C-alpha positions as a printed Julia matrix, in Angstrom:
124×3 Matrix{Float64}:
 120.85  66.1    74.38
 124.29  66.38   72.96
 124.11  69.78   74.92
 124.07  67.68   78.22
 127.55  65.63   76.83
 128.66  69.25   75.76
 128.19  71.21   79.68
 128.95  67.91   81.66
 132.42  67.17   79.77
 133.63  70.71   80.79
 131.81  70.02   84.42
 134.26  66.96   84.44
 137.43  69.19   83.2
 136.93  71.34   86.01
 136.2   68.57   88.39
 139.39  67.42   87.25
 140.75  70.99   87.95
 139.46  71.35   91.11
 141.42  67.39   92.23
 144.56  69.66   91.37
 144.38  72.68   92.53
 142.61  71.51   96.01
 139.07  73.4    95.23
 137.49  71.4    97.73
 134.3   74.12   97.45
 134.03  73.14   94.14
 134.49  69.19   95.07
 131.38  69.32   96.85
 129.53  71.4    94.88
 130.72  68.81   91.29
 131.16  65.49   93.46
 127.06  63.51   94.18
 127.16  62.92   98.28
 126.68  58.91   97.53
 129.41  59.01   95.18
 131.96  55.32   94.2
 135.24  56.74   93.53
 136.83  52.98   92.58
 141.09  54.11   92.58
 142.9   52.43   89.77
 144.57  50.34   92.77
 141.29  49.05   93.14
 140.54  51.13   95.88
 137.28  52.17   96.35
 136.48  55.22   98.28
 132.7   57.6    98.75
 132.47  61.78   98.53
 133.37  61.2   102.3
 136.2   59.49  102.11
 137.63  61.57   98.93
 137.81  64.93   99.84
 138.94  64.18  103.71
 141.54  62.51  102.41
 142.97  64.92   99.97
 142.25  67.51  103.1
 144.33  65.16  105.61
 147.16  65.44  102.95
 146.61  62.25  102.92
 146.44  62.25   98.74
 147.68  65.26   96.75
 147.25  65.52   93.75
 148.89  67.98   91.99
 147.64  67.28   87.73
 144.99  65.99   86.36
 144.99  66.17   82.73
 142.0   63.81   80.26
 142.62  63.76   76.65
 139.75  61.08   74.69
 136.85  62.11   76.26
 133.38  61.18   74.39
 130.92  60.84   76.1
 127.79  59.15   75.85
 124.26  60.63   76.36
 121.47  59.67   78.47
 119.05  62.11   78.9
 119.3   61.86   82.17
 122.97  61.11   82.86
 126.16  61.25   80.9
 128.78  58.31   80.62
 132.41  60.13   79.93
 135.16  57.38   79.19
 138.76  59.26   78.39
 142.22  58.53   79.82
 143.55  60.88   82.59
 147.04  61.68   82.95
 147.47  61.48   86.95
 150.23  63.02   89.3
 149.28  62.69   93.02
 151.42  62.19   96.3
 150.12  59.23   98.27
 151.08  58.21  101.04
 154.14  60.05  100.97
 154.64  58.13   97.46
 154.78  60.51   93.86
 153.28  58.8    91.42
 152.26  59.95   88.11
 150.67  57.54   85.44
 148.0   57.77   83.13
 144.31  55.45   83.33
 141.86  54.81   80.84
 138.21  55.82   83.23
 134.96  55.67   82.76
 133.34  58.96   84.83
 129.36  59.05   84.99
 127.06  62.09   86.34
 123.25  62.7    86.77
 121.48  65.54   86.82
 119.96  65.55   90.03
 118.09  69.17   91.57
 118.06  70.92   88.13
 122.59  70.37   88.25
 124.53  68.14   87.5
 126.61  65.88   90.05
 129.38  62.68   89.35
 127.74  60.27   90.6
 130.57  56.91   90.04
 134.83  56.74   88.49
 136.4   54.09   87.38
 140.0   53.8    86.08
 141.86  51.43   84.96
 145.64  52.38   84.93
 147.83  51.76   81.85
 150.9   50.2    81.17
 153.91  52.93   80.88
């Protein structure tokens, strides 16, 4: 099962990199259709609204850098916790901050997809 943890940690790094590079094709593959994405501001996005905001330019991630990531392998799901440094332009306002996050991935159709994200902003 340790292989699940390693694989999902790598997929999550790819997902974060895809957000910073606005790689919609990668995000479509890595994110589950029933995603629940809770931002540190408490705003909730679905897969469609998250990717849609990126495509429209309403939310532009310029970097999402993980650190201190640990994995809890539950077989057909893996829970990641860690810290991420995020640089984003949202509604015309540029922000850089760090969050502590919990990220859940599920095995679906022989592959892994992110199904949930919850983050809390860390003090500067």
